C-alpha positions as CSV (number, residue, x, y, z in Angstrom):
1,M,0.0,0.0,0.0
2,K,1.4,3.4,-1.0
3,Q,1.6,6.2,1.5
4,Y,1.7,9.6,-0.1
5,Q,3.0,12.6,1.9
6,A,1.9,16.2,1.4
7,D,5.1,17.6,2.8
8,L,6.2,18.5,-0.7
9,S,4.1,21.7,-0.3
10,A,6.7,23.2,2.0
11,G,8.8,24.3,-1.0
12,S,10.1,23.7,-4.5
13,L,13.9,22.9,-5.1
14,M,15.1,25.9,-3.0
15,L,18.6,26.0,-4.4
16,P,20.1,28.7,-2.1
17,E,18.7,27.1,1.0
18,S,19.7,23.6,-0.2
19,R,23.3,24.7,-0.7
20,I,23.4,25.8,3.0
21,V,21.8,22.6,4.2
22,A,24.1,20.4,2.1
23,R,27.1,22.2,3.6
24,L,25.8,21.6,7.1
25,L,25.2,17.9,6.4
26,M,28.7,17.6,4.8
27,A,30.1,19.1,8.0
28,N,28.4,16.4,10.0
29,V,26.8,19.0,12.4
30,T,25.3,17.9,15.7
31,D,21.6,18.5,16.5
32,A,22.6,21.5,18.6
33,E,24.7,23.0,15.8
34,W,21.9,22.4,13.3
35,D,19.4,24.2,15.6
36,Q,21.9,27.0,16.1
37,A,22.4,27.4,12.3
38,I,18.8,27.1,11.3
39,R,16.8,28.6,14.2
40,L,19.1,31.0,15.9
41,D,21.5,32.2,13.2
42,N,18.7,32.0,10.6
43,L,21.1,30.9,7.9
44,L,18.2,30.4,5.5
45,Q,17.2,34.0,6.1
46,K,13.5,33.4,6.6
47,G,11.1,35.9,8.2
48,V,10.0,33.5,11.0
49,P,11.8,30.6,12.6
50,S,9.0,28.1,11.9
51,T,9.4,28.6,8.1
52,A,13.2,28.1,8.3
53,I,12.7,24.9,10.4
54,R,10.1,23.5,8.1
55,Q,12.0,24.1,4.9
56,A,15.3,23.0,6.4
57,R,13.7,19.7,7.5
58,L,12.2,19.1,4.1
59,I,15.6,19.8,2.4
60,R,17.4,17.6,4.9
61,F,14.9,14.7,4.2
62,R,15.4,15.1,0.5
63,L,19.2,15.2,0.7
64,E,19.3,12.2,3.1
65,A,17.2,10.2,0.6
66,I,20.0,10.2,-1.9
67,S,23.7,9.2,-1.8
68,P,25.9,11.7,0.1
69,S,28.1,11.6,-3.0
70,L,25.6,14.0,-4.6
71,W,25.8,16.5,-1.8
72,P,28.9,18.3,-3.1
73,L,27.1,18.9,-6.4
74,V,24.3,20.6,-4.4
75,A,26.7,22.5,-2.1
76,H,29.3,23.7,-4.7
77,G,28.2,22.6,-8.2
78,D,27.3,25.0,-10.9
79,K,23.6,25.9,-11.0
80,E,22.5,23.4,-13.5
81,A,24.2,20.4,-11.8
82,A,23.0,21.6,-8.3
83,V,19.4,21.9,-9.5
84,Q,19.4,18.5,-11.2
85,A,20.9,16.9,-8.1
86,L,18.2,18.5,-6.0
87,F,15.6,17.3,-8.5
88,A,17.0,13.7,-8.0
89,A,16.8,14.2,-4.3
90,A,13.2,15.5,-4.4
91,L,12.1,12.5,-6.7
92,K,13.8,10.0,-4.3
93,H,12.1,11.6,-1.3
94,S,8.6,12.2,-2.7
95,E,6.6,9.3,-4.0
96,L,4.0,11.8,-5.1
97,L,6.4,13.7,-7.3
98,R,8.0,10.5,-8.6
99,D,4.6,9.0,-9.6
100,F,3.6,12.3,-11.3
101,V,6.8,12.4,-13.4
102,R,6.4,8.7,-14.3
103,D,2.6,8.6,-14.9
104,V,2.0,12.0,-16.4
105,V,5.2,13.6,-17.6
106,T,6.8,10.5,-19.1
107,D,3.5,9.4,-20.6
108,H,3.1,12.8,-22.3
109,V,6.6,12.7,-23.8
110,R,6.1,9.1,-25.0
111,R,2.9,10.2,-26.8
112,L,4.6,13.4,-28.1
113,E,2.1,15.5,-26.3
114,M,4.3,18.3,-25.1
115,T,1.9,20.3,-23.0
116,I,0.3,19.2,-19.7
117,S,-3.0,20.5,-18.4
118,P,-3.8,21.4,-14.8
119,R,-6.9,19.3,-15.2
120,E,-4.7,16.2,-15.3
121,W,-3.7,16.9,-11.7
122,E,-7.1,16.0,-10.4
123,Q,-7.1,12.8,-12.3
124,F,-3.7,12.0,-11.1
125,L,-4.7,12.6,-7.4
126,A,-7.8,10.4,-8.0
127,D,-5.4,7.6,-9.1
128,C,-3.2,8.2,-6.1
129,Q,-6.3,8.1,-3.8
130,A,-7.1,4.6,-5.2
131,R,-3.6,3.5,-4.0
132,D,-3.7,5.5,-0.8
133,P,-7.2,6.5,0.6
134,A,-5.5,9.2,2.8
135,V,-5.1,11.4,-0.3
136,G,-8.9,11.9,-0.2
137,T,-8.5,13.7,3.2
138,W,-6.3,16.5,1.7
139,S,-7.9,19.9,1.6
140,E,-8.6,21.7,-1.6
141,S,-5.9,24.3,-0.7
142,T,-3.3,21.5,0.0
143,R,-4.1,20.0,-3.4
144,R,-3.7,23.3,-5.2
145,K,-0.5,24.1,-3.3
146,L,1.0,20.7,-4.2
147,L,0.2,21.3,-7.9
148,Q,1.9,24.7,-7.7
149,V,5.0,23.2,-6.1
150,V,5.2,20.3,-8.5
151,L,5.0,22.6,-11.5
152,R,7.6,24.9,-10.0
153,I,9.9,22.0,-9.4
154,L,9.5,20.8,-13.0
155,A,10.1,24.4,-14.3
156,E,13.2,24.8,-12.1
157,A,14.6,21.5,-13.2
158,R,13.9,22.5,-16.9
159,Y,11.3,19.9,-17.6
160,L,8.8,22.6,-18.2
161,E,9.3,25.8,-20.2
162,S,7.5,27.7,-17.5
163,T,4.7,27.3,-15.0
164,R,2.5,29.4,-17.3
165,S,3.0,27.7,-20.6
166,L,3.2,24.2,-19.1
167,R,5.1,23.1,-22.2
168,L,7.4,20.1,-21.6
169,L,11.0,20.2,-22.5
170,E,13.3,17.3,-23.4
171,P,15.5,16.6,-20.4
172,H,19.3,17.2,-20.7
173,L,21.0,15.5,-17.8
174,H,24.2,17.1,-16.6
175,P,27.1,14.6,-17.0
176,S,28.3,15.0,-13.4
177,V,24.8,14.3,-12.1
178,A,24.3,11.3,-14.4
179,K,27.7,9.9,-13.3
180,A,27.0,10.4,-9.6
181,L,23.6,8.7,-9.9
182,K,25.2,5.7,-11.8
183,D,28.0,5.4,-9.3
184,A,25.5,5.4,-6.4
185,G,23.5,2.6,-8.1
186,E,20.6,4.8,-8.8
187,Q,19.9,3.5,-12.3
188,R,16.1,3.6,-11.9
189,L,16.2,7.2,-10.7
190,L,18.4,8.1,-13.6
191,K,16.0,6.4,-16.1
192,L,13.1,8.3,-14.5
193,M,15.0,11.6,-14.9
194,E,15.6,10.8,-18.6
195,L,11.9,10.1,-18.8
196,H,12.5,6.5,-19.8
197,A,10.7,5.0,-16.7
């Protein structure tokens, strides 16, 4: 039985914040040092501590879902490599995002239909609900927010031209990201990112 999480709604790929979190993880910080950096020093520069804590936690879960060998790409890689490594991490962490890319995006590209419609989100969620009834308890605002975040992630990762046009783009994987995923034994994730899943 699948269990979908709505925590994706806490943010898209958040590159600047993710670079900071990746560096903290690479430094092997203690819980106290983490709390100091995120809550007290406000390294993510958020208006309220609760936002910083929520976003930092989501980013940490994403980064911990993938091999630590990808963390340097996030922390210090050029923008394209860092964003793609974060996309890999988000896919690995979120079954909802992973299934959307596999069931909707890959299917469109296979059929050469290069524009997705927001209407397909409701159908996708209905399919998810059949696999995990808890999806049916999500509020309308949560469902809308999740769609916004999913579309923003796809646009940031250059799978969508923009969140307005919703035109799909052919993926071009950064060689260093492809190599890091291969070396980490993440062939299935790599295939998904190439839209061959």
